[in-house]
C-alpha positions as MATLAB code, in Angstrom:
seq = 'XXXXXXXXXXXXXXXXXXXXXXXXXXXXXXXXXXXXXXXXXXXXXXXXXXXXXXXXXXXXXXXXXXXXXXXXXXXXXXXXXXXXXXXXXXXXXXXXXXXXXXXXXXXXXXXXXXXXXXXXXXXXXXXXXXXXXXXXXXXXXXXXXXXXXXXXXXXXXXXXXXXXXXXXXXX';
ca = [
      13.726   24.963  -16.545;
      13.604   21.671  -18.429;
      12.817   19.838  -15.166;
      10.043   22.308  -14.319;
       8.482   21.942  -17.763;
       8.511   18.136  -17.585;
       6.957   18.265  -14.095;
       4.145   20.552  -15.290;
       3.504   18.328  -18.319;
       3.404   15.195  -16.156;
       0.932   16.810  -13.743;
      -1.260   17.966  -16.622;
      -1.189   14.540  -18.237;
      -2.153   12.760  -15.012;
      -5.229   14.989  -14.625;
      -6.130   14.707  -18.315;
      -6.069   10.900  -18.094;
      -8.708   10.820  -15.370;
     -11.612    8.659  -16.471;
     -15.021    9.054  -14.882;
     -17.501    6.168  -15.202;
     -21.186    6.858  -14.430;
     -22.381    4.787  -11.463;
     -25.488    3.830  -13.430;
     -23.347    1.836  -15.865;
     -21.987   -0.405  -13.092;
     -25.098   -2.538  -12.769;
     -26.642   -3.836  -15.927;
     -28.756   -6.928  -16.365;
     -31.191   -8.664  -18.623;
     -34.279   -7.396  -16.791;
     -33.571   -3.715  -17.166;
     -32.571   -1.260  -14.491;
     -34.744    0.219  -11.787;
     -33.830    3.584  -10.326;
     -34.923    3.630   -6.685;
     -33.721    7.212   -6.145;
     -30.906    9.370   -7.475;
     -27.712    7.427   -6.975;
     -29.329    4.038   -6.179;
     -29.852    1.581   -9.024;
     -31.168   -1.983   -8.847;
     -31.014   -4.726  -11.445;
     -31.686   -8.454  -11.701;
     -28.510  -10.303  -12.697;
     -28.220  -13.905  -13.865;
     -25.825  -16.132  -11.950;
     -23.686  -18.923  -13.385;
     -26.321  -21.515  -12.397;
     -28.952  -19.541  -14.364;
     -30.839  -18.208  -11.352;
     -31.372  -14.494  -10.741;
     -30.090  -12.247   -7.987;
     -31.358   -8.732   -7.308;
     -28.342   -6.450   -7.000;
     -27.930   -2.737   -6.554;
     -25.331   -0.017   -6.367;
     -25.661    3.260   -4.521;
     -23.576    6.285   -3.683;
     -22.569    6.831   -0.055;
     -20.085    9.702   -0.515;
     -19.616   12.090   -3.419;
     -17.976   15.443   -3.960;
     -18.583   17.519   -7.098;
     -20.181   14.467   -8.716;
     -17.125   12.225   -8.105;
     -17.848    9.195   -5.952;
     -15.645    8.629   -2.922;
     -17.749    5.839   -1.435;
     -20.446    3.468   -2.635;
     -22.339    0.356   -1.656;
     -22.887   -2.790   -3.679;
     -26.003   -4.704   -2.567;
     -27.142   -8.290   -3.015;
     -30.736   -8.544   -1.866;
     -30.472  -11.908   -0.196;
     -29.436  -13.058    3.265;
     -27.229  -16.052    2.551;
     -25.443  -16.098   -0.796;
     -25.053  -19.475   -2.431;
     -21.769  -20.050   -4.341;
     -23.036  -18.726   -7.695;
     -24.469  -15.599   -6.043;
     -21.269  -15.026   -4.064;
     -19.275  -15.354   -7.295;
     -21.487  -12.658   -8.841;
     -21.015  -10.369   -5.828;
     -17.240  -10.920   -5.965;
     -17.023  -10.214   -9.705;
     -19.029   -7.010   -9.300;
     -16.942   -5.951   -6.283;
     -13.807   -6.470   -8.374;
     -15.235   -4.375  -11.205;
     -16.241   -1.558   -8.864;
     -12.886   -1.656   -7.035;
     -10.911   -1.290  -10.262;
     -13.330    1.029  -12.106;
     -14.318    3.390   -9.298;
     -11.406    3.179   -6.899;
      -8.467    2.472   -9.222;
      -7.455   -0.497   -7.078;
      -4.784   -2.735   -8.563;
      -5.570   -6.243   -9.802;
      -3.015   -7.525   -7.307;
      -5.454   -6.904   -4.440;
      -8.436   -8.690   -6.011;
      -7.658  -12.226   -4.779;
      -7.379  -10.995   -1.186;
     -10.716   -9.193   -1.522;
     -12.385  -12.300   -2.993;
     -11.062  -14.464   -0.159;
     -12.186  -11.948    2.470;
     -15.708  -11.766    0.998;
     -15.899  -15.579    0.900;
     -14.970  -15.813    4.593;
     -17.483  -13.113    5.568;
     -20.279  -14.810    3.633;
     -20.011  -17.915    5.866;
     -21.369  -16.116    8.927;
     -24.913  -15.061    9.754;
     -25.249  -11.403   10.701;
     -22.037   -9.554    9.969;
     -20.715   -6.047   10.132;
     -16.950   -6.155    9.632;
     -14.427   -3.856    7.990;
     -11.034   -4.438    6.417;
      -8.543   -2.348    4.450;
      -6.989   -3.336    1.141;
      -4.325   -0.718    0.547;
      -6.031    2.656    0.066;
      -9.521    1.124   -0.058;
     -11.720    0.141    2.889;
     -14.388   -2.535    2.565;
     -17.219   -3.189    4.986;
     -19.247   -6.377    4.681;
     -22.678   -6.138    6.226;
     -25.492   -8.657    6.326;
     -28.689   -7.478    7.923;
     -32.443   -7.224    7.656;
     -34.475   -4.065    7.072;
     -37.434   -3.037    9.235;
     -39.793   -4.551    6.640;
     -38.073   -7.966    6.850;
     -36.003   -7.743    3.663;
     -32.602   -9.394    3.991;
     -29.574   -7.961    2.281;
     -25.840   -8.396    1.994;
     -23.888   -5.197    1.354;
     -20.293   -4.332    0.550;
     -19.486   -0.708    1.405;
     -16.392    0.665   -0.351;
     -14.462    3.894    0.066;
     -10.969    5.091   -0.589;
      -8.587    7.704    0.710;
      -7.517   10.459   -1.659;
      -9.297   12.509   -4.309;
     -11.065   10.867   -7.262;
      -9.543   11.837  -10.595;
      -6.215   12.888   -9.143;
      -3.057   10.793   -9.071;
      -2.914    8.012   -7.977;
      -6.741    7.697   -8.130;
      -7.083    8.151  -11.889;
     -10.074    5.888  -12.577;
     -13.177    6.953  -10.661;
     -16.962    6.897  -10.890;
     -19.456    9.720  -11.112;
     -22.937   10.010   -9.635;
     -24.357   11.732  -12.705;
     -24.908   15.116  -11.056;
     -21.930   16.899  -12.630;
];
């Protein structure tokens, strides 16, 4: 009985600790935030060399308002070192905030993004534990270049071991 009670309490506590972060709060910048459509937000962010980079975040998969996949955009073809550093820092923040990925995987992700950024057109995928990343560099039909990092994770957001997750604002 004592074992059963402690198991029920542990399960209840793990669900109660779930923290949902609104996707809109992931991209903030000095120029304000532009909502392109529900679930896609764009902002101008200042880099370390005091230039600006248009960035965005958008939902690719969600269930009951909990995000299972999202995309981080940098609206530029080739990222110079300061822009790449900004993309990496935002990828780290999203990976830990939305996908509960451990800090121990962040250096591998940063290295992988750095390697991918050195090539022209790319569309490659890699796994980092329970999270999959896809790096894509392409051009839209109107000639706009972009670099995108698609992220998703196995499991259910808000349930152990995926305690920290993001919400799309619908629930």
